[in-house]
KEKOLDREN-233710 format. One record per atom (N, C-alpha, C, O): x, y, z; atom name; residue in three letters. Coordinates in Angstrom, 1 decimal, decimal comma. Layout:
// residues N
(node (X; Y; Z); CA; ALA) ...
***
This chain:
// residues 126
(node (-2,6; 18,8; 18,1); N; MET) (node (-3,7; 18,6; 17,2); CA; MET) (node (-4,6; 17,5; 17,7); C; MET) (node (-4,1; 16,4; 18,2); O; MET) (node (-5,9; 17,7; 17,6); N; GLY) (node (-6,8; 16,7; 18,1); CA; GLY) (node (-7,5; 16,0; 16,9); C; GLY) (node (-7,0; 16,1; 15,8); O; GLY) (node (-8,5; 15,3; 17,2); N; LEU) (node (-9,2; 14,5; 16,2); CA; LEU) (node (-10,2; 15,5; 15,5); C; LEU) (node (-10,7; 16,4; 16,1); O; LEU) (node (-10,5; 15,2; 14,3); N; THR) (node (-11,4; 16,0; 13,5); CA; THR) (node (-12,7; 15,2; 13,2); C; THR) (node (-12,6; 14,1; 12,7); O; THR) (node (-13,8; 15,8; 13,6); N; TYR) (node (-15,1; 15,2; 13,3); CA; TYR) (node (-15,9; 16,1; 12,5); C; TYR) (node (-15,8; 17,3; 12,6); O; TYR) (node (-16,8; 15,5; 11,7); N; SER) (node (-17,7; 16,4; 10,8); CA; SER) (node (-19,0; 15,7; 10,6); C; SER) (node (-19,0; 14,4; 10,5); O; SER) (node (-20,0; 16,4; 10,4); N; LYS) (node (-21,3; 15,9; 10,0); CA; LYS) (node (-21,4; 15,5; 8,6); C; LYS) (node (-21,0; 16,3; 7,7); O; LYS) (node (-21,8; 14,3; 8,3); N; ILE) (node (-22,0; 13,8; 6,9); CA; ILE) (node (-23,4; 13,1; 6,9); C; ILE) (node (-23,9; 12,8; 7,9); O; ILE) (node (-23,9; 12,9; 5,7); N; LYS) (node (-25,1; 12,1; 5,5); CA; LYS) (node (-24,8; 10,9; 4,6); C; LYS) (node (-24,2; 11,1; 3,6); O; LYS) (node (-25,3; 9,8; 5,1); N; LEU) (node (-25,1; 8,5; 4,3); CA; LEU) (node (-26,5; 8,0; 3,8); C; LEU) (node (-27,5; 8,1; 4,6); O; LEU) (node (-26,5; 7,5; 2,6); N; SER) (node (-27,8; 7,0; 2,1); CA; SER) (node (-27,5; 5,9; 1,1); C; SER) (node (-26,4; 5,7; 0,6); O; SER) (node (-28,5; 5,1; 0,8); N; ASN) (node (-28,4; 4,0; -0,1); CA; ASN) (node (-29,1; 4,4; -1,4); C; ASN) (node (-30,3; 4,5; -1,5); O; ASN) (node (-28,3; 4,7; -2,5); N; PRO) (node (-28,9; 5,2; -3,7); CA; PRO) (node (-29,8; 4,1; -4,4); C; PRO) (node (-30,6; 4,5; -5,3); O; PRO) (node (-29,6; 2,8; -4,1); N; LYS) (node (-30,4; 1,8; -4,7); CA; LYS) (node (-31,8; 1,7; -4,0); C; LYS) (node (-32,7; 1,0; -4,5); O; LYS) (node (-31,9; 2,3; -2,8); N; GLN) (node (-33,2; 2,3; -2,1); CA; GLN) (node (-33,5; 3,7; -1,6); C; GLN) (node (-33,4; 3,9; -0,4); O; GLN) (node (-33,9; 4,6; -2,5); N; PRO) (node (-34,1; 5,9; -2,1); CA; PRO) (node (-35,3; 6,1; -1,1); C; PRO) (node (-35,4; 7,2; -0,5); O; PRO) (node (-36,1; 5,1; -0,9); N; GLU) (node (-37,2; 5,2; 0,1); CA; GLU) (node (-36,7; 5,1; 1,5); C; GLU) (node (-37,4; 5,5; 2,4); O; GLU) (node (-35,5; 4,7; 1,7); N; LEU) (node (-34,9; 4,6; 3,0); CA; LEU) (node (-34,4; 6,0; 3,4); C; LEU) (node (-33,8; 6,7; 2,6); O; LEU) (node (-34,6; 6,5; 4,6); N; HIS) (node (-34,2; 7,8; 5,0); CA; HIS) (node (-32,7; 7,8; 5,1); C; HIS) (node (-32,1; 6,9; 5,6); O; HIS) (node (-32,0; 8,9; 4,7); N; PRO) (node (-30,6; 9,1; 4,9); CA; PRO) (node (-30,3; 9,1; 6,4); C; PRO) (node (-31,1; 9,5; 7,2); O; PRO) (node (-29,1; 8,8; 6,8); N; ILE) (node (-28,6; 8,9; 8,2); CA; ILE) (node (-27,6; 10,0; 8,3); C; ILE) (node (-26,5; 10,0; 7,6); O; ILE) (node (-27,9; 11,0; 9,1); N; GLU) (node (-26,9; 12,0; 9,4); CA; GLU) (node (-26,2; 11,7; 10,6); C; GLU) (node (-26,8; 11,3; 11,7); O; GLU) (node (-24,8; 11,8; 10,6); N; LEU) (node (-24,0; 11,4; 11,7); CA; LEU) (node (-22,7; 12,2; 11,8); C; LEU) (node (-22,4; 12,9; 10,8); O; LEU) (node (-22,1; 12,1; 12,9); N; ASN) (node (-20,8; 12,8; 13,1); CA; ASN) (node (-19,7; 11,7; 12,8); C; ASN) (node (-19,7; 10,7; 13,5); O; ASN) (node (-18,9; 12,0; 11,8); N; SER) (node (-17,9; 11,1; 11,4); CA; SER) (node (-16,5; 11,5; 11,7); C; SER) (node (-16,2; 12,7; 11,7); O; SER) (node (-15,6; 10,6; 12,1); N; LEU) (node (-14,2; 10,9; 12,3); CA; LEU) (node (-13,6; 11,1; 10,9); C; LEU) (node (-13,9; 10,3; 10,0); O; LEU) (node (-12,9; 12,2; 10,7); N; VAL) (node (-12,3; 12,5; 9,5); CA; VAL) (node (-10,8; 12,1; 9,6); C; VAL) (node (-10,1; 12,6; 10,5); O; VAL) (node (-10,3; 11,2; 8,7); N; ASP) (node (-9,0; 10,7; 8,9); CA; ASP) (node (-8,3; 10,7; 7,5); C; ASP) (node (-8,5; 9,9; 6,7); O; ASP) (node (-7,4; 11,7; 7,3); N; THR) (node (-6,7; 11,9; 6,1); CA; THR) (node (-5,6; 10,8; 5,9); C; THR) (node (-5,1; 10,6; 4,8); O; THR) (node (-5,3; 10,1; 7,0); N; GLY) (node (-4,4; 9,0; 6,9); CA; GLY) (node (-5,0; 7,6; 6,5); C; GLY) (node (-4,3; 6,7; 6,2); O; GLY) (node (-6,3; 7,6; 6,5); N; ALA) (node (-7,0; 6,4; 6,1); CA; ALA) (node (-7,5; 6,6; 4,7); C; ALA) (node (-7,8; 7,7; 4,2); O; ALA) (node (-7,7; 5,5; 3,9); N; LEU) (node (-8,2; 5,7; 2,5); CA; LEU) (node (-9,7; 5,6; 2,4); C; LEU) (node (-10,3; 6,4; 1,6); O; LEU) (node (-10,3; 4,7; 3,0); N; MET) (node (-11,7; 4,3; 2,7); CA; MET) (node (-12,7; 4,9; 3,7); C; MET) (node (-12,4; 5,5; 4,7); O; MET) (node (-14,0; 4,8; 3,3); N; LEU) (node (-15,1; 5,1; 4,2); CA; LEU) (node (-15,3; 3,8; 5,0); C; LEU) (node (-15,4; 2,7; 4,4); O; LEU) (node (-15,3; 3,9; 6,3); N; CYS) (node (-15,6; 2,8; 7,2); CA; CYS) (node (-16,8; 3,1; 7,9); C; CYS) (node (-17,0; 4,2; 8,5); O; CYS) (node (-17,7; 2,1; 8,0); N; ILE) (node (-19,0; 2,3; 8,8); CA; ILE) (node (-19,2; 1,1; 9,7); C; ILE) (node (-18,7; 0,0; 9,5); O; ILE) (node (-19,9; 1,3; 10,8); N; PRO) (node (-20,2; 0,2; 11,7); CA; PRO) (node (-21,3; -0,6; 11,1); C; PRO) (node (-22,0; -0,2; 10,2); O; PRO) (node (-21,4; -1,9; 11,6); N; GLN) (node (-22,4; -2,8; 11,1); CA; GLN) (node (-23,8; -2,3; 11,2); C; GLN) (node (-24,6; -2,5; 10,3); O; GLN) (node (-24,1; -1,5; 12,3); N; ASN) (node (-25,5; -1,0; 12,5); CA; ASN) (node (-25,9; 0,0; 11,4); C; ASN) (node (-27,1; 0,0; 11,0); O; ASN) (node (-24,9; 0,7; 10,8); N; ILE) (node (-25,2; 1,7; 9,7); CA; ILE) (node (-25,5; 0,9; 8,5); C; ILE) (node (-26,4; 1,2; 7,7); O; ILE) (node (-24,6; -0,1; 8,2); N; ALA) (node (-24,8; -1,0; 7,0); CA; ALA) (node (-26,2; -1,6; 7,0); C; ALA) (node (-26,9; -1,7; 6,0); O; ALA) (node (-26,6; -2,1; 8,2); N; TYR) (node (-27,9; -2,7; 8,4); CA; TYR) (node (-29,0; -1,7; 8,2); C; TYR) (node (-30,0; -2,0; 7,5); O; TYR) (node (-29,0; -0,5; 8,8); N; GLN) (node (-30,0; 0,5; 8,7); CA; GLN) (node (-30,2; 0,9; 7,2); C; GLN) (node (-31,3; 1,2; 6,8); O; GLN) (node (-29,1; 1,0; 6,5); N; LEU) (node (-29,2; 1,4; 5,1); CA; LEU) (node (-29,4; 0,2; 4,1); C; LEU) (node (-29,5; 0,4; 2,9); O; LEU) (node (-29,5; -1,0; 4,7); N; ASN) (node (-29,8; -2,2; 3,9); CA; ASN) (node (-28,7; -2,3; 2,7); C; ASN) (node (-29,1; -2,6; 1,6); O; ASN) (node (-27,5; -2,1; 3,1); N; LEU) (node (-26,4; -2,1; 2,1); CA; LEU) (node (-26,0; -3,6; 1,8); C; LEU) (node (-25,9; -4,4; 2,7); O; LEU) (node (-25,8; -3,9; 0,5); N; GLU) (node (-25,5; -5,2; 0,1); CA; GLU) (node (-24,0; -5,5; 0,3); C; GLU) (node (-23,1; -4,7; -0,1); O; GLU) (node (-23,7; -6,6; 0,9); N; GLU) (node (-22,3; -7,1; 1,0); CA; GLU) (node (-21,8; -7,6; -0,3); C; GLU) (node (-22,4; -8,5; -0,8); O; GLU) (node (-20,8; -7,0; -0,9); N; LEU) (node (-20,3; -7,4; -2,2); CA; LEU) (node (-19,2; -8,4; -2,1); C; LEU) (node (-19,1; -9,3; -3,0); O; LEU) (node (-18,4; -8,4; -1,1); N; GLU) (node (-17,3; -9,3; -0,9); CA; GLU) (node (-16,7; -9,0; 0,5); C; GLU) (node (-17,0; -8,0; 1,1); O; GLU) (node (-15,7; -9,9; 0,8); N; LYS) (node (-14,9; -9,6; 2,0); CA; LYS) (node (-13,6; -9,1; 1,4); C; LYS) (node (-13,1; -9,5; 0,4); O; LYS) (node (-13,0; -8,1; 2,1); N; ARG) (node (-11,7; -7,5; 1,7); CA; ARG) (node (-10,8; -7,5; 2,9); C; ARG) (node (-11,2; -7,3; 4,0); O; ARG) (node (-9,5; -7,7; 2,6); N; PRO) (node (-8,5; -7,6; 3,6); CA; PRO) (node (-8,2; -6,2; 4,0); C; PRO) (node (-8,1; -5,3; 3,1); O; PRO) (node (-8,0; -5,9; 5,3); N; VAL) (node (-7,6; -4,6; 5,8); CA; VAL) (node (-6,5; -4,7; 6,8); C; VAL) (node (-6,4; -5,8; 7,5); O; VAL) (node (-5,7; -3,7; 6,9); N; THR) (node (-4,7; -3,7; 8,0); CA; THR) (node (-5,1; -2,5; 8,9); C; THR) (node (-5,2; -1,4; 8,4); O; THR) (node (-5,3; -2,7; 10,1); N; ILE) (node (-5,7; -1,6; 11,1); CA; ILE) (node (-4,5; -1,0; 11,7); C; ILE) (node (-3,3; -1,4; 11,5); O; ILE) (node (-4,7; 0,1; 12,5); N; ALA) (node (-3,6; 0,9; 13,0); CA; ALA) (node (-2,5; 0,1; 13,7); C; ALA) (node (-1,4; 0,5; 13,7); O; ALA) (node (-2,9; -0,9; 14,4); N; ASP) (node (-1,9; -1,7; 15,2); CA; ASP) (node (-1,2; -2,7; 14,4); C; ASP) (node (-0,3; -3,5; 14,9); O; ASP) (node (-1,4; -2,7; 13,0); N; GLY) (node (-0,7; -3,6; 12,1); CA; GLY) (node (-1,4; -5,0; 11,9); C; GLY) (node (-1,0; -5,8; 11,1); O; GLY) (node (-2,5; -5,2; 12,7); N; ALA) (node (-3,2; -6,5; 12,5); CA; ALA) (node (-4,0; -6,5; 11,2); C; ALA) (node (-4,5; -5,5; 10,8); O; ALA) (node (-4,1; -7,7; 10,6); N; SER) (node (-4,9; -7,8; 9,4); CA; SER) (node (-6,1; -8,6; 9,6); C; SER) (node (-6,1; -9,6; 10,5); O; SER) (node (-7,2; -8,3; 8,9); N; GLN) (node (-8,4; -9,1; 9,0); CA; GLN) (node (-9,3; -8,9; 7,7); C; GLN) (node (-9,0; -8,0; 6,9); O; GLN) (node (-10,2; -9,8; 7,5); N; GLN) (node (-11,2; -9,7; 6,4); CA; GLN) (node (-12,4; -9,0; 6,9); C; GLN) (node (-13,0; -9,4; 8,0); O; GLN) (node (-12,9; -8,0; 6,2); N; VAL) (node (-14,2; -7,3; 6,6); CA; VAL) (node (-15,1; -7,2; 5,4); C; VAL) (node (-14,6; -7,2; 4,3); O; VAL) (node (-16,4; -7,1; 5,7); N; PRO) (node (-17,3; -6,9; 4,6); CA; PRO) (node (-17,1; -5,6; 3,8); C; PRO) (node (-16,8; -4,5; 4,4); O; PRO) (node (-17,2; -5,6; 2,5); N; TYR) (node (-17,2; -4,4; 1,7); CA; TYR) (node (-18,6; -4,3; 1,1); C; TYR) (node (-19,1; -5,2; 0,5); O; TYR) (node (-19,3; -3,2; 1,4); N; VAL) (node (-20,7; -3,0; 1,0); CA; VAL) (node (-20,8; -1,7; 0,1); C; VAL) (node (-19,9; -0,9; 0,0); O; VAL) (node (-21,9; -1,7; -0,6); N; GLY) (node (-22,2; -0,5; -1,4); CA; GLY) (node (-23,3; -0,8; -2,4); C; GLY) (node (-23,8; -1,9; -2,5); O; GLY) (node (-23,5; 0,2; -3,3); N; PRO) (node (-22,9; 1,5; -3,2); CA; PRO) (node (-23,6; 2,3; -2,0); C; PRO) (node (-24,6; 2,0; -1,5); O; PRO) (node (-22,8; 3,4; -1,7); N; ILE) (node (-23,3; 4,3; -0,6); CA; ILE) (node (-23,1; 5,7; -1,1); C; ILE) (node (-22,0; 6,0; -1,6); O; ILE) (node (-24,1; 6,6; -0,8); N; ARG) (node (-23,9; 8,0; -1,2); CA; ARG) (node (-23,5; 8,7; 0,1); C; ARG) (node (-24,1; 8,5; 1,2); O; ARG) (node (-22,5; 9,6; -0,1); N; VAL) (node (-22,0; 10,4; 1,0); CA; VAL) (node (-22,2; 11,8; 0,7); C; VAL) (node (-21,8; 12,3; -0,4); O; VAL) (node (-22,9; 12,6; 1,6); N; ASP) (node (-23,2; 14,0; 1,4); CA; ASP) (node (-22,4; 14,8; 2,4); C; ASP) (node (-22,5; 14,4; 3,6); O; ASP) (node (-21,8; 15,9; 2,0); N; PHE) (node (-21,2; 16,8; 2,9); CA; PHE) (node (-21,5; 18,2; 2,4); C; PHE) (node (-21,0; 18,6; 1,3); O; PHE) (node (-22,2; 19,0; 3,1); N; GLU) (node (-22,6; 20,4; 2,7); CA; GLU) (node (-23,1; 20,3; 1,2); C; GLU) (node (-24,1; 19,7; 1,0); O; GLU) (node (-22,4; 21,0; 0,3); N; ASN) (node (-22,9; 21,1; -1,1); CA; ASN) (node (-22,2; 20,1; -2,0); C; ASN) (node (-22,1; 20,2; -3,2); O; ASN) (node (-21,6; 19,0; -1,4); N; ARG) (node (-20,9; 18,0; -2,1); CA; ARG) (node (-21,5; 16,6; -1,9); C; ARG) (node (-22,1; 16,4; -0,8); O; ARG) (node (-21,3; 15,7; -2,8); N; PHE) (node (-21,6; 14,3; -2,6); CA; PHE) (node (-20,7; 13,4; -3,5); C; PHE) (node (-20,1; 13,9; -4,4); O; PHE) (node (-20,7; 12,1; -3,1); N; CYS) (node (-20,0; 11,1; -3,9); CA; CYS) (node (-20,7; 9,8; -3,7); C; CYS) (node (-21,4; 9,6; -2,7); O; CYS) (node (-20,3; 8,8; -4,5); N; PHE) (node (-20,8; 7,4; -4,4); CA; PHE) (node (-19,5; 6,6; -4,2); C; PHE) (node (-18,6; 6,7; -5,0); O; PHE) (node (-19,5; 5,8; -3,1); N; VAL) (node (-18,4; 4,9; -2,8); CA; VAL) (node (-18,8; 3,6; -2,3); C; VAL) (node (-20,0; 3,4; -2,0); O; VAL) (node (-17,9; 2,7; -2,1); N; GLY) (node (-18,1; 1,5; -1,3); CA; GLY) (node (-17,6; 1,8; 0,1); C; GLY) (node (-16,9; 2,8; 0,3); O; GLY) (node (-18,0; 0,9; 1,1); N; ALA) (node (-17,6; 1,1; 2,4); CA; ALA) (node (-17,1; -0,2; 3,1); C; ALA) (node (-17,7; -1,2; 2,7); O; ALA) (node (-16,1; -0,1; 3,9); N; LEU) (node (-15,7; -1,3; 4,7); CA; LEU) (node (-16,5; -1,3; 6,0); C; LEU) (node (-16,7; -0,2; 6,6); O; LEU) (node (-17,0; -2,4; 6,4); N; VAL) (node (-17,8; -2,5; 7,6); CA; VAL) (node (-16,9; -3,0; 8,7); C; VAL) (node (-16,5; -4,1; 8,8); O; VAL) (node (-16,5; -2,0; 9,6); N; ILE) (node (-15,5; -2,3; 10,7); CA; ILE) (node (-15,7; -1,2; 11,7); C; ILE) (node (-15,9; 0,0; 11,4); O; ILE) (node (-15,5; -1,5; 13,0); N; GLY) (node (-15,4; -0,6; 14,0); CA; GLY) (node (-16,8; -0,2; 14,6); C; GLY) (node (-17,8; -0,7; 14,2); O; GLY) (node (-16,7; 0,8; 15,5); N; ASP) (node (-17,9; 1,3; 16,2); CA; ASP) (node (-18,3; 2,7; 15,9); C; ASP) (node (-19,2; 3,3; 16,5); O; ASP) (node (-17,5; 3,4; 14,9); N; GLU) (node (-17,9; 4,7; 14,5); CA; GLU) (node (-17,6; 4,9; 13,0); C; GLU) (node (-16,8; 4,1; 12,4); O; GLU) (node (-18,2; 5,8; 12,4); N; THR) (node (-18,0; 6,1; 10,9); CA; THR) (node (-16,7; 6,8; 10,8); C; THR) (node (-16,4; 7,8; 11,5); O; THR) (node (-15,9; 6,4; 9,8); N; LEU) (node (-14,6; 7,1; 9,5); CA; LEU) (node (-14,6; 7,5; 8,0); C; LEU) (node (-14,8; 6,7; 7,1); O; LEU) (node (-14,4; 8,8; 7,8); N; LEU) (node (-14,3; 9,3; 6,4); CA; LEU) (node (-12,9; 9,4; 6,0); C; LEU) (node (-12,1; 10,2; 6,6); O; LEU) (node (-12,5; 8,6; 5,1); N; GLY) (node (-11,1; 8,5; 4,6); CA; GLY) (node (-10,8; 9,4; 3,4); C; GLY) (node (-11,7; 10,1; 3,0); O; GLY) (node (-9,6; 9,3; 2,9); N; ALA) (node (-9,1; 10,2; 1,8); CA; ALA) (node (-9,9; 10,0; 0,5); C; ALA) (node (-10,0; 10,9; -0,3); O; ALA) (node (-10,3; 8,7; 0,2); N; VAL) (node (-10,9; 8,5; -1,2); CA; VAL) (node (-12,2; 9,3; -1,3); C; VAL) (node (-12,3; 10,1; -2,3); O; VAL) (node (-13,2; 9,2; -0,4); N; PRO) (node (-14,4; 10,1; -0,5); CA; PRO) (node (-14,1; 11,5; -0,4); C; PRO) (node (-14,7; 12,4; -1,0); O; PRO) (node (-13,1; 11,9; 0,5); N; MET) (node (-12,7; 13,3; 0,6); CA; MET) (node (-12,2; 13,9; -0,7); C; MET) (node (-12,5; 15,0; -1,1); O; MET) (node (-11,3; 13,1; -1,4); N; GLU) (node (-10,8; 13,5; -2,7); CA; GLU) (node (-11,9; 13,6; -3,7); C; GLU) (node (-12,0; 14,5; -4,5); O; GLU) (node (-12,8; 12,6; -3,7); N; ASP) (node (-13,9; 12,6; -4,7); CA; ASP) (node (-14,8; 13,9; -4,5); C; ASP) (node (-15,3; 14,4; -5,5); O; ASP) (node (-15,0; 14,3; -3,3); N; MET) (node (-15,8; 15,5; -3,1); CA; MET) (node (-15,0; 16,8; -3,0); C; MET) (node (-15,5; 17,9; -2,8); O; MET) (node (-13,6; 16,7; -3,2); N; ASP) (node (-12,7; 17,9; -3,2); CA; ASP) (node (-12,8; 18,6; -1,9); C; ASP) (node (-13,1; 19,8; -1,8); O; ASP) (node (-12,6; 17,8; -0,8); N; LEU) (node (-12,7; 18,4; 0,5); CA; LEU) (node (-11,3; 18,5; 1,1); C; LEU) (node (-10,4; 17,7; 0,7); O; LEU) (node (-11,1; 19,4; 2,0); N; VAL) (node (-9,8; 19,6; 2,7); CA; VAL) (node (-10,0; 19,7; 4,2); C; VAL) (node (-11,1; 20,1; 4,6); O; VAL) (node (-9,0; 19,4; 5,0); N; VAL) (node (-9,1; 19,7; 6,4); CA; VAL) (node (-8,3; 21,0; 6,6); C; VAL) (node (-7,1; 21,0; 6,3); O; VAL) (node (-8,9; 22,1; 7,1); N; HIS) (node (-8,2; 23,3; 7,4); CA; HIS) (node (-7,2; 23,1; 8,4); C; HIS) (node (-7,5; 22,6; 9,5); O; HIS) (node (-5,9; 23,5; 8,2); N; PRO) (node (-4,8; 23,1; 9,1); CA; PRO) (node (-4,9; 23,9; 10,4); C; PRO) (node (-4,5; 23,3; 11,5); O; PRO) (node (-5,4; 25,1; 10,5); N; ALA) (node (-5,5; 25,8; 11,8); CA; ALA) (node (-6,7; 25,4; 12,6); C; ALA) (node (-6,6; 25,2; 13,8); O; ALA) (node (-7,8; 25,2; 12,0); N; THR) (node (-9,1; 24,9; 12,7); CA; THR) (node (-9,4; 23,5; 12,8); C; THR) (node (-10,3; 23,1; 13,6); O; THR) (node (-8,7; 22,6; 12,0); N; GLN) (node (-9,0; 21,2; 12,0); CA; GLN) (node (-10,4; 20,9; 11,6); C; GLN) (node (-11,0; 20,0; 12,1); O; GLN) (node (-11,0; 21,8; 10,7); N; ARG) (node (-12,4; 21,6; 10,3); CA; ARG) (node (-12,4; 21,1; 8,9); C; ARG) (node (-11,6; 21,6; 8,0); O; ARG) (node (-13,3; 20,2; 8,6); N; LEU) (node (-13,5; 19,7; 7,2); CA; LEU) (node (-14,3; 20,7; 6,4); C; LEU) (node (-15,2; 21,3; 6,9); O; LEU) (node (-13,8; 21,0; 5,2); N; MET) (node (-14,5; 22,1; 4,4); CA; MET) (node (-14,3; 21,8; 2,9); C; MET) (node (-13,3; 21,1; 2,5); O; MET) (node (-15,1; 22,4; 2,1); N; ALA) (node (-14,9; 22,4; 0,7); CA; ALA) (node (-13,6; 23,1; 0,3); C; ALA) (node (-13,2; 24,0; 1,0); O; ALA) (node (-12,9; 22,6; -0,7); N; ASN) (node (-11,7; 23,2; -1,1); CA; ASN) (node (-11,9; 24,6; -1,4); C; ASN) (node (-12,8; 24,9; -2,3); O; ASN) (node (-11,3; 25,6; -0,8); N; PRO) (node (-11,5; 27,0; -1,0); CA; PRO) (node (-11,2; 27,5; -2,4); C; PRO) (node (-11,7; 28,5; -2,9); O; PRO) (node (-10,4; 26,7; -3,2); N; LEU) (node (-10,1; 27,0; -4,5); CA; LEU) (node (-11,3; 26,7; -5,5); C; LEU) (node (-11,4; 27,2; -6,6); O; LEU) (node (-12,2; 25,8; -5,0); N; HIS) (node (-13,4; 25,4; -5,7); CA; HIS) (node (-14,6; 25,3; -4,8); C; HIS) (node (-15,1; 24,2; -4,5); O; HIS) (node (-15,1; 26,5; -4,4); N; PRO) (node (-16,1; 26,5; -3,3); CA; PRO) (node (-17,5; 26,0; -3,8); C; PRO) (node (-18,3; 25,6; -2,9); O; PRO) (node (-17,8; 26,1; -5,0); N; ASN) (node (-19,1; 25,8; -5,5); CA; ASN) (node (-19,3; 24,3; -6,0); C; ASN) (node (-20,4; 23,7; -5,9); O; ASN) (node (-18,3; 23,8; -6,6); N; LYS) (node (-18,3; 22,4; -7,2); CA; LYS) (node (-16,9; 21,8; -7,1); C; LYS) (node (-15,9; 22,5; -7,2); O; LYS) (node (-16,9; 20,5; -6,9); N; PRO) (node (-15,6; 19,8; -6,9); CA; PRO) (node (-14,9; 20,0; -8,2); C; PRO) (node (-15,5; 20,1; -9,3); O; PRO) (node (-13,6; 20,1; -8,1); N; SER) (node (-12,7; 20,2; -9,3); CA; SER) (node (-11,6; 19,2; -9,2); C; SER) (node (-11,1; 19,0; -8,0); O; SER) (node (-11,1; 18,6; -10,3); N; TYR) (node (-10,1; 17,6; -10,2); CA; TYR) (node (-8,9; 17,8; -11,1); C; TYR) (node (-9,1; 18,4; -12,2); O; TYR) (node (-7,8; 17,5; -10,6); N; LYS) (node (-6,6; 17,5; -11,5); CA; LYS) (node (-6,4; 16,0; -11,9); C; LYS) (node (-6,1; 15,2; -11,1); O; LYS) (node (-6,5; 15,8; -13,2); N; ILE) (node (-6,4; 14,4; -13,7); CA; ILE) (node (-5,1; 14,1; -14,5); C; ILE) (node (-4,9; 12,9; -14,8); O; ILE) (node (-4,4; 15,1; -14,8); N; LYS) (node (-3,1; 14,9; -15,5); CA; LYS) (node (-2,0; 15,7; -15,0); C; LYS) (node (-0,9; 15,7; -15,5); O; LYS) 
***
């Protein structure tokens, strides 16, 4: 199994005059949050709300900026989330994927809308 990448669009809902940024994001079902590099936070003029502690893959902990809100678009889905500013590439974690009801197809390793709900996200809340 290799890495999964997918095109997403990021924008700042508080500043709609700024153009959205379309990019290729690493899709990581083992990570929780949306992570963006500093240059994306800067381009979208995202406000730092606070510093948050994170533990990275090698077990090291650090404090990183938490910014938002940020709108994430994928095909016919979108959500609003906060993002951690860390690393040199965008990482789409489980929280925004769940919010948009997205799945990674096991055979093709492609990000896609949940086939059980192809037109709109649907949620099990109880």
